[in-house]
Each structure stands twice: as C-alpha cells, then as structure tokens.
Wavefront OBJ file of the C-alpha trace (Angstrom):
o trace
v -14.312 -3.744 0.069
v -12.422 -1.068 1.871
v -9.183 -1.152 4.063
v -9.020 1.045 7.200
v -6.034 2.028 9.166
v -6.542 2.863 12.812
v -3.360 4.182 14.408
v -2.775 5.769 17.875
v -0.186 8.142 16.129
v 2.486 9.238 18.469
v 0.115 9.334 21.486
v 0.868 7.790 24.765
v 0.050 3.950 25.783
v -3.610 4.892 26.515
v -4.044 5.581 22.891
v -2.757 2.224 21.885
v -5.469 0.701 24.598
v -7.960 3.117 22.700
v -7.216 1.545 19.545
v -7.887 -1.818 21.026
v -11.063 -0.707 22.436
v -12.454 0.960 19.449
v -11.497 -1.972 17.237
v -13.737 -4.260 19.355
v -16.598 -1.553 18.987
v -16.162 -1.324 15.332
v -16.016 -5.258 14.936
v -19.268 -5.491 17.055
v -21.017 -2.591 15.092
v -20.168 -4.637 11.771
v -21.455 -7.974 13.052
v -24.640 -6.228 14.228
v -25.129 -5.121 10.545
v -23.762 -8.561 9.191
v -20.614 -7.206 7.865
v -17.374 -8.860 7.535
v -14.343 -7.400 9.090
v -10.875 -9.115 8.936
v -7.727 -8.006 10.797
v -4.846 -8.058 8.114
v -1.980 -6.350 9.893
v -1.507 -5.268 13.585
v 1.301 -3.487 15.437
v 1.283 -4.225 19.077
v 1.480 -1.682 21.876
v 3.840 -1.663 24.692
v 0.844 -3.267 27.032
v -0.570 -6.490 26.302
v -3.921 -6.422 24.415
v -3.085 -3.273 22.988
v -2.221 -1.762 19.451
v -0.092 1.071 17.905
v -2.103 0.471 14.699
v -4.362 -1.936 13.166
v -5.238 -2.445 9.650
v -8.635 -4.058 8.788
v -10.543 -5.073 5.808
v -13.960 -4.244 5.759
v -17.010 -5.805 3.301
v -18.865 -2.444 3.119
v -17.161 1.144 2.054
v -19.914 3.119 3.434
v -19.704 1.337 6.805
v -15.971 2.299 6.633
v -16.511 5.751 6.036
v -18.860 5.828 9.139
v -15.679 5.037 10.927
v -13.242 7.478 9.194
v -11.570 10.213 10.823
v -10.438 11.119 14.446
v -12.079 8.853 17.094
v -12.163 9.376 20.707
v -12.327 6.576 23.488
v -13.571 8.270 26.717
v -12.449 6.789 29.765
v -10.330 6.858 32.574
v -6.519 5.752 32.085
v -6.072 2.080 33.317
v -2.482 2.815 33.927
v -2.132 6.281 35.635
v -4.384 6.754 38.345
v -3.168 10.321 39.077
v -4.346 11.836 35.552
v -7.641 13.406 35.077
v -7.692 12.931 31.230
v -10.311 10.762 29.964
v -10.042 11.636 26.333
v -7.998 9.309 24.014
v -7.778 10.204 20.495
v -6.992 7.737 17.348
v -7.055 8.357 13.634
v -8.980 5.996 11.216
v -8.083 6.532 7.705
v -8.824 4.496 4.407
v -5.507 3.137 3.197
v -3.911 1.077 0.292
v -2.750 -2.135 1.516
v -0.925 -3.436 -1.710
v 0.164 -1.682 -4.783
v -1.292 -3.275 -8.120
v 1.756 -5.255 -9.711
v 2.060 -5.702 -13.290
v 2.071 -9.442 -14.640
v 4.826 -9.678 -17.280
v 3.996 -12.114 -20.226
v 5.796 -12.368 -23.541
v 2.479 -12.146 -25.273
v 1.924 -8.611 -24.035
v 5.196 -7.424 -25.846
v 5.458 -6.273 -29.383
v 8.764 -6.909 -30.855
v 9.846 -5.045 -34.134
v 13.085 -5.758 -35.872
v 15.007 -2.453 -36.800
v 18.221 -1.410 -38.117
v 20.906 0.841 -36.107
v 23.875 2.661 -37.367
v 27.236 2.912 -35.584
v 30.115 0.791 -35.434
v 30.173 -3.129 -36.233
v 30.457 -2.992 -39.814
v 28.247 -3.658 -43.008
v 26.322 -6.748 -41.352
v 25.052 -4.284 -38.538
v 24.119 -1.380 -41.086
v 22.417 -3.778 -43.706
v 20.435 -6.171 -41.364
v 17.649 -5.534 -39.174
v 18.971 -7.160 -36.156
v 18.301 -4.536 -33.517
v 14.996 -4.596 -31.161
v 12.256 -2.444 -30.348
v 10.223 -4.179 -27.535
v 7.158 -2.544 -26.263
v 5.264 -3.906 -23.309
v 1.414 -2.991 -24.270
v -0.028 -2.787 -20.641
v 2.695 -0.389 -19.087
v 3.938 1.326 -22.165
v 7.569 0.585 -21.386
v 9.724 0.478 -24.279
v 13.574 -0.586 -24.784
v 15.646 -0.980 -27.780
v 18.732 -3.089 -27.841
v 21.096 -3.331 -30.568
v 24.274 -4.711 -28.570
v 24.544 -8.068 -30.127
v 24.775 -8.962 -33.918
v 22.154 -11.377 -33.699
v 18.246 -10.491 -33.530
v 17.608 -13.406 -31.463
v 20.205 -12.344 -28.654
v 18.996 -8.659 -29.035
v 15.151 -10.112 -28.480
v 16.251 -11.974 -25.258
v 18.174 -9.222 -23.589
v 15.037 -6.681 -24.336
v 12.728 -9.226 -22.638
v 15.042 -9.277 -19.790
v 15.190 -5.357 -19.588
v 11.583 -4.941 -19.466
v 11.062 -7.634 -16.765
v 13.712 -5.713 -14.614
v 12.065 -2.229 -15.518
v 8.799 -3.371 -14.248
v 9.971 -5.162 -11.419
v 11.667 -1.957 -10.543
v 8.277 -0.120 -11.214
v 6.491 -2.577 -8.658
v 9.004 -2.027 -6.159
v 8.693 1.856 -6.116
v 4.759 1.441 -5.938
v 4.967 -0.680 -3.050
v 7.335 1.779 -1.517
v 4.792 4.541 -2.137
v 2.111 2.678 -0.589
v 3.892 2.052 2.526
v 5.080 5.725 2.739
v 1.455 6.862 2.520
v 0.240 4.680 5.385
v 3.255 5.889 7.401
v 1.992 9.435 7.089
v -1.458 8.672 8.152
v 0.227 8.119 11.838
v 1.022 11.894 11.875
v -2.128 13.066 10.461
v -3.936 12.743 13.927
v -5.911 15.885 15.007
v -6.735 15.507 18.835
v -10.266 17.134 19.497
v -13.411 17.371 17.230
v -13.820 13.779 16.649
v -16.198 12.242 14.297
v -17.216 9.620 16.823
v -16.970 9.450 20.815
v -17.316 5.935 22.119
v -17.352 4.979 25.827
v -17.094 1.277 27.685
l 1 2 3 4 5 6 7 8 9 10 11 12 13 14 15 16 17 18 19 20 21 22 23 24 25 26 27 28 29 30 31 32 33 34 35 36 37 38 39 40 41 42 43 44 45 46 47 48 49 50 51 52 53 54 55 56 57 58 59 60 61 62 63 64 65 66 67 68 69 70 71 72 73 74 75 76 77 78 79 80 81 82 83 84 85 86 87 88 89 90 91 92 93 94 95 96 97 98 99 100 101 102 103 104 105 106 107 108 109 110 111 112 113 114 115 116 117 118 119 120 121 122 123 124 125 126 127 128 129 130 131 132 133 134 135 136 137 138 139 140 141 142 143 144 145 146 147 148 149 150 151 152 153 154 155 156 157 158 159 160 161 162 163 164 165 166 167 168 169 170 171 172 173 174 175 176 177 178 179 180 181 182 183 184 185 186 187 188 189 190 191 192 193 194 195 196 197 198
C-alpha cells in the first residue's frame, strides 16, 4: 500500500488540467494491471474538472514508484489558444497521509510510589505519596508530588501523560502536513520521468 501526491505545484491552470488528465491515465493503467487506486483527497483547480492536487492510495508500491517524479502532459492548452506551449509539468511524490497516533491505555503505564522532600511536613517526608508514571510504549515519564494522597497524585500523573501524548500526536500531524506542503514546491520543470499524451 502506498500513497502518492500528484500536484500542479505553483504552475498555471493548465497544470491543474494536466493533474486531472494524468490522474485518469494513472487510474486506467492501474485498472489494466488489476490494481486498486482510491482518491482520498483532492484540491480542485480554478476550472471545472481540474485539480491543484490529488492524494491517491495505490495497492502496489512498485506501481506507485513507476509514477513517481516529474510528469509531463503533452498537449495544447485548452484555455489559451495563443500559446505555443504544449508541455505541462506536475509532480508525483510519495507522501504520508496520517501520522501514527499513540493509543493511551492505563495498562501501558507503570506507576511507582516514591518519596519526595520539600515543604509539607513529616507526612510528606515519611510516606511514599509521590508518583512516577512511565508510559512504556512512548517512554514518557512524569513525576507528581503536588498532593498529599497517593491516589490523587496517580490521577494527576495519568492526566499529564494523556495530555503529553495528545500534544505529541498533534505535533506529528503538523509535521505530516508540512511535509506534504513541501512537495508542492519540489516540482522541477523539464526532464520528466513520464510523458503522456491524449
């Protein structure tokens, strides 16, 4: 299973048209080989039936590789009759769709009672009311000693771990989005890996 982002980059409206044409060609090529292609995200172009970008899921990674790189759709512009340009370049690049998220389960947390010093009197210094909680799958560790009771510190520690993992997941999602947006600027015009014609 592989994901491919096909993008017009910052090209003119003809490049968005080329994305649509190349997408149809890719889907037809995959169908001939008995492979599944699913459109999982599209950004429409200015003209009907065109795309600034499309993300597809392809059942065969080797097939996706054969469509990776700079692609050229070679045809006269359907929008500007006065232009002699016939080569419209787009980029096709592997991409991540979703970052892996960490599922939080209390069973994955090691809770250890410990003592802490500091203000709070004899009870705090003698009793093991502080909590060190370790989330084994991620390695995240928190130590809580704000309350005088072990059960309260345990509850706070679990909440802190949940929050820390949620923040890490959000950061991973942002990194995936940023990486996808960078692909739009990687388009190199000329020297295509594939040239397709109507």
